C-alpha positions, 0 to 999 in steps of 0.5 A: 372485421373487414376494415381492420383486415384491409389495414393489415393486408394492404400495407403488408402487400405494399411493403412487398410491392414497393419499388426498390424495397429490399427485405432480408429473406427471412423478413420477406418470408414472414411478411408473405406468411402474414399475408397468407394468414390474413387472406385465410382470415378474410375468407373465414370472415366472408364465409361467416357473413354468408352464413349470417345472410343464409340464417336471415334468409338474405342469401338471394342470388344476384343472377347474371349471364356468365360463362361457367366454364371460364369462371370455373377454370379461373378458380381451378387454376389458382390451385395449380401451385398446390399440386406440384408434389405428388398430386395430379390436378385433372380438369375437364372443361367444355371447349365452348362457353357454357352460359348460365344465369347464376350468382358469380360470387356464389358460384366462385364460392361453391367451386373454391370450397369443393376444390380446396377441400379436395386438395387439402384432404388428398396429400397424393393421388388425383383431384379431378374437376369436370363441368358439363351441361345440357339445355336444362342444367349444369353439373359440376363434379369434384372427385379426389382420391384422398382420405374420404369421409366415414359413412356415418358422417356423410349425412352431416357434412353439409351442416354448419360447423360440423367437422369430419374427424375427432380432435387433432384429426379435425380441420377447417371451420365447418362452414365451407360445405354448409355454404356450398349446400346453402348457395346451391339451394339458393339457385334451386339446385342440389349437391350430393356426395359419395365417399369411402374412407381411404379411397376418396370422395365425389361431390356433384353439384347440379344447378338449373341453367335458368332458374328463379321464381315464375313471373306469376309468383313475382307479380304476386309479391308486388303491391296488391293495389298495383293493377296491370294498367298502372305498370310500365309496359316493356316489350322484349325481343329475344329469339333464345327461349331461355333468355327470353324467359329469364328477362321476362321474370327479371323485369316482371319482378321489377314491376313491368308489364312484360311482353316477350317475342322472338322476332322483329316481325312479331314485335312490329305487329305488337307495336302497331296494336299496343305501343309499349313504354320501352323496348329491349331488343337483341341484334341477331334475330331471325329475319329482320335484325335488331338494327333494321327494327330500330331504323323502322321504329325511328321512321315512325313518328309514333315510335320516334321517342320510344326508348330502345335498349340493344342487348347483344353478344356483339360487344365490339365498338363497331356494333355499338356505333352501329346501334347508336347510329340506328337510334338505340338509346343504350347498348348492353353487351352479353354477358350482362349484370342483371342489376346493371341492366335493370338500373339502365332500363329504369334510368331510360324509362324515368328519363322518357317519362320526364321528357314526355312530361316536359313535352306535354307541358310545353305543348300545353303552354304553346297551345295557350300562347297560340290561342292568346295570340290569336285572340289578341290579333282578332281584337286588334283587327276589330279595334282597327275596324271600329277606329275606321268606321267611327273615326275614333282613336285606339283607346276609345275604339277599344272601350266601344268593344268592351261596352258592347261585350258588357251590354250583350253579356258576351266575351270580348273576343266573341264580339271582336270576332263578330266585328271582323266577320261582319265588318261592323259592331252588333246593332245593340252596340251601335 
């Protein structure tokens, strides 16, 4: 369904955007009307796909650290043109970023559906959107002075395909509010409505700022035969408790054995007693900074190759350069996408495993070569001593050593070492 929609909408938009293209006013209006209808159909298709995901249990939030105030404001501003008549759009957003771990696309859908309904069913009056939050939750409120919802229908408005009104009074597909409820529930949140016919409605969405399954629940979902000793060990250094808990849940679910601490000093103590396989560290930490911690790690031979990912709100190029100069393997700016962060950490972990394997094989090979060369040098020295002692050429001197080895049932290099040590062949070989 999306493919043919793309082939409808994209060429139509190309016609409008073509440089030098002059369309008669009526034709331009027709194209713009077609694009708006296609956009509306696209939203319906997306809503149906989300509904299908919800029915199959696949509506799982891809949580990331985002500024809800910024995202919400961007959605609401898209409705400004619709309020040029007798409708007043009032927006109350936090002046500072309001960060939370939610699915960006789902949050956008929640806000869009609520604001769209409020604008659509309020021909004149006011639509008010507010966003607030504390340490535990965020609260989105969308109020209007529109037509309202009859009391006997308020319990059904979050059901799929239920539309308020009868016959010609019905409007919409009956999907939007159902998705609001399902996406809110997927975030462990709630949505409530209070409404009175002819006076308006108030919808309130509450989401926990940092939600998701507990680390214990996530670990229980893993393979039963996977012991803690088999999992890769990850040390997280983050002073913000909620973010520290979120990262612990995120990487525990991905199969890591996670230890999370709040400062560099505690991290160094942990590193001395139980070296991890990789580290994720914030930069702005109480006491020693993440950059200072990196320098300390790289000066320790045991930690010189330990993968370290820097996770920081300092997203400027200078901070990135400083991080890499201090020895970071990667630099990830906040807010981050959880899927991308997981992928980056996995990549560094796998590269480090391959590097350790290669180094291990190289060291083994070097050891074998060293032992072989040492043996060859010992035998060569012994051959030279036998040549001098008995006036033999090289080949016959070597044969004497081999015969001595066979007679005494001893290794050739042991016989050679004895010759070098004593200066003569064993008596049984003489």
